[in-house]
N, C-alpha and C positions, 0 to 999 in steps of 0.2 A: 504493500500500500504506500509505503514511504517513497519507493522508487517511482511509482506512478505520479505521486504528488510533485516530486522534484522534476519529473519530465514535463508536466504541465506548466510549472513555474518557468522552466527554461524556455518552453515554447512561447509563453506569454512575453517573456523578455525579448526574444527574437522578433516576434511580430511587432512589438512596440517600437523597437529600434528601426525596423524596416520601414514602418510608417513614418517615423521621425525623419529618416533619410528622404523619404518621398515628399515630405512637406518642405524640405529645404528650398529656399529661393534659388534660382539659377545663379545669382551673383555669389551666393554662399558656396555653392559647389565650385564656382570658378576660382575661389580662393586657393583651391588645391590644384588648379589647372591654368595658372597664369601663362599667357603667351610670353615668350622671351624676345628681347631685342638684343642682338649681338653687335657689339662694337668691333669693327675691323680696323686695326691700326696699320697705316702704310708709312714706311720710313722715307727719309729724304736721301740725299746723296751719300753713298758709302765713301767717306773721305779717308778711310784707313788705307795705308799704302802697303805694297808688297804682300807678303804672306799674312799680314795682320788683317787684310780685308776679309779673311775667312772668320775672324773673330767678331766681325761687326754684328752678326745675327745675335750672338749671345749678349752683346752690349745693348742692342735694341730690345731684346726680350726683357732685360732687366729694367729698362726705361719704362716699358709698357706695364710691367708688373707693378712698378711703383706708382705709375700714373692712374691706372684704371680704378682703384678703390676711391680715389679722390673724385674722379669723374662720376662714378656711381652715386656717391654721397651727395654731390652737388645737384644732380638731377632728381634724386629722391627727396631732397629736403625743400626744394623750391616748389611753391604752390602752383605756378603756371605750368611747369614741366610735368608735375604730377597729374594735373587735370587735362592738359592739352596733349602732351607727348605720351604719357603713360596711361592716359584715358581712365583716370580715376581707379587705378588698380587692375585694369584689364591686362596691362602689360607690366613686365618687370625687366630690368636690365640684366642680361646674362652676366653672372659674376666671372665667367671665364672669357676673357677677351680673345680675339683671333688676330694673329699677326700675319700680314701679307708681306713676304720678304722677296725682294727682287734684286738685292745688292750683290748677288753672285753672277748676274747675267753678263756684266761687262768685265769680268775678272781678267780674261786673256788680253783684252784691249788695254787694260790698265798695266798689266805686266809689260806689254810692248811699250807703253808710255814711259814706264820706269826705266826701261832700257835706253830710250831716247834721252831721258833726263840724266842718265849716267854718262852718256856721251857729252852732254852739255857741261857736266861738272868738270870735265877735263880742262876746259878753257874759260869757264865762266867764273867771275868773282863770287865769293861765298854768299854775300847778302842777296844779290839778284837770283842766285841759284835757289836759295831758301824760299824766296818769294815765288819764284817760278814753280817750284814743286808744290808749294801750298795752294796756289791758284789752280794748278793742274788737277790736284786730287779733290779739291773742294768743288770745282766746276764741272769736272769730266762727266759725272753721271747725270747732272742736270741737263747737259747738252746731249748726251748719249740717248737718254730716255725720250727725248723729243723726236728723234728720227722715226719716221713712219713705221718701218719694219720692226723696230724695237718696241715701240709703244703698242703696236697691234698684238704682239706676242704677250706683252705684260697684261693688257686689259682682258685678253682672252683667259689668261691664267687666273686673274682676279674674278672673272665671271664664274669660273668653276667653283671658286671658294664661296662666292655669294650664293650660287645655286644650291650648294651643299647646305647652307644655312636655311635657305627657303624650303628645301626638301624636308628639313627637320621641323618645319612649321614656324620657324623664327623669322622675325623682321631684322633689318640690318641698318646700322649707321656706319658710314665710312669716315675715317679720320685721316687726313693727309697732312703730314708734316713736311714743310719746305718743298722739295721737288716732288714729294708724295702728293701735293696738291695738283700737280700736272696730271697725275694718274686719276684722281677723283674726277677732275674736269673732263678728261678724255673718255673716261668710263661712262659718265653721264651723257656726254655729247654723242657717243657712238652707240650706247646700249639702251638708253632711255627711250621708251615708246612715246615720242613727242612729235612725230612726223606723219603727215598724210602724204602718200606717194605723189599726189598731184602738186605738192609744194616743191618737189624736185623735178618731176617729169611734167613738162608743160601740158596744159589741158588740150591744146590743139593736137599734140602728139598722141595723147590718149584717145582723142576723138577719131583719129586716123585708124586706131586699132579697135574701134567700136567698144571701148571700155569707158564706163561711167564711174563717177566718184563713189557711188554706192557699192560698187563691186570691190573696192579696195579698202582694206582695213588699216588703221593706224599701225605704224611700224617704227623701226629705229634705223639709224644710218648704216650700222653694220649689216643688218639684214638686206638692205638695198644693195650694198656692195657685194655681199656674199652671193646674192641671187643673180648678180650681173646686170641689175637694172640700171645702176649708175656706176661710174668710176671716177677716180680722182685724177685730173689731168696735171700736166707739168706746171701749170699756172696756179695750182692750188684750188681749182674750181671743180665742183661736182657736176659731171655732165651725164645725161642719160645715154644709154646704149644707142648708137646711131643706126644700127641695123634693125629695121622694122620687125623682121621675123624673130630675131633673137630677143628683142625687147618683149615681144608678146609672149614668147616661151618662158622667159625669165620672170615675168610678172606672175605667171602661174605657180612659180616656186616660192613666191614671197611669203605666204602665210606660214609655210613650214619653216622657212628661215627666221621669221619673226619669233616663232616659238622657241627656237634654239639659241638665237643670237642676242635676243633682247631680254630685259627684265621687265616684268609687268608692273603696273601701277600698284601702289600701296604695299610694296615689298621692301624697298629701301626708304626708310623714314627720314633720313637726313644726312647731311654732309657737314663736317667740321674741318675746315682748312686752317692751319696755323703756321706761323713763320713763313708765310706764303709769298714767293716772288712771281706768282702767276701773271700778274699784270705786266711784269718786265719781259718775261719770256714769251708771252702770248699777246703782245701789244696790238696785233692785227684784229683782236676782238673788237676794238673801238673803231675800226675802219668800217664805216657804213656801207662801203662798196664790196666788202669781202663776204664770202660765203660763211666764214666763221662767225661774223657778226650776226648774220641772219639766223644761223643754226643755234647760236647761243641765246638769242632772244626767244626762239621757240622753246629751247630747253628751260629757260627761266620761267617762261609763261606756264609751261606744264608743271614745273615744280610748285608754283603758287597755286595752281588749280587742283593739285592732288595731295594736299595736306602733307607736304614735304618741306623741310627747312634746309637752307643752305647758308652756313655761317662762315665768315672769314674773321679770324681773331689773330691780330698781330700785336706784339709789344711795340710801343712807340720808339723805344731805343734800338730796336732790331733793324739794322740797315738793309736787311734782305726781306723785311716784311713790307710789302707794298699794298696799299688799299686797292681792293678789287673793283670798287665802284662807289658812287655816291649813294647815300641812303635817301631815296626820294619817295614822295607820297604815291598813293595808288593812282591818282589822277595824272601826275607827272609820268608815271610808269606807262600808262596807256598811251599818252601822247608821244613819248620818246620811242616806244617799241613799235608803234604803228598797229598794235593788236588790241582787240577788246578783251582784256583779261578779266576772268571771273574768279576772284580769289575764293579758295575753299580750304582754308586752314594753313596753307603753305606761305612761305615768305623767304626773301633773300635779304641778308643784312651783313654789313661790314663793320667790324669794331677793331680799328687799327690804332685806337688811342689808349689801349690798355697799357698799364705801366708795370715794368718788371723791376724797377729800381735797381738796375744793373747797368754796367757800362755798355757802350755800343759794341765793345769787343766780345763780351760774353752773352749779350742779350739774345742772340739767335739760338743759343743752346739752353737758355734759362727756363724755357717752358717745362723742361724735364726736371728741374731742380726747384721750381717754385710752383709745385702742382696745385696747392691750395689757392694761390693767387690767380693762376691761369684758369682753373676750372670755374672760379668765381666769375672771371671775365666771360667765359663761355655762356654761363647762365645769364649774365647781364645782357649779352648779345642776343640770346634767345628771347628774353623778355622785351627788349627794345625793338627787336625785329618784328615780333608779333604785334606790339602796340603800334608800330609804324604802319603796319598794313591794316589792322583791324580796330585800333583804338585800345585804350586800357581795358583789361578784363572786366573791371567794374562798370564800364560803359556799355558792355555788350548785352 
């Protein structure tokens, strides 16, 4: 009898607990199933010389390991980033950062460069030789990574890393330090679904092929290139395939190429570029006649319309930190871009007035040693960028 009594007590306990679980609100259940946002850190130039270049990865790993807890804490403690970025607890920042390392790609070229520097040391005075070697190692990778064939390889490898996070169900934020900001820019420019094919292929050419706008889905620049719909000519212009039959056949490949070569909306939540000389190395962005200017405007338009943020944070003392743009109002943005932008949570903002309280000699490296100050500047940039586009949160 006692065993029967205990059985019924246990059964009643099980049923009550099952009912309680069934009564939980969806948001309560989600507390155990928060979606993660993974921060992917991208380094700048590998300025280590000789065999020491192979030690650079360990060095960068340590920098990220020290930085990431500060970044997490800053985003978790700020009211706006909790509500707007983390969506009131729907998301959490992945405590495990991901490192995208590309510093070994130019190893052999730098070995050859060191050989040339050794030749110069035979006849060069000591001080010019020291300066020559310093400039060579500091600037080599920044120049190397801009070459089309090098950048194409790097952003394809980054895309594999991003897709791996997306396949896990995670969202992504990209952080580009120094020349790493070139990679975040090129990745978005080439992989972000921000283009309608007719913006690259003239409508009259599509009409000749009996193709209407409704038949073409939004895509990215890399998909157009991989499908053979457009190519980059020697003048830096993107031109549609001039052979009518090939163009028609290649357009039929575009949807499949879009699925593999592009990243979809709402998968990358933001970009943080810091210590960025992007405006110096990509000055043609400001040339209204260049394709890069047009494509960048489309990219930024799509960022603003898809709840994505794009921040540039530079220390004022950093001689290599260049402001990427002026911070302008929504009305000015529409006027200057020539587009009718419909903001939907996204924004672009530059904060190049952050202070490191370091000399200009050390300021470019100071982001990694002043983590608390730097991450505070990132949060300030996020808040000011959001307010610049949408007004203060209290006004919404």
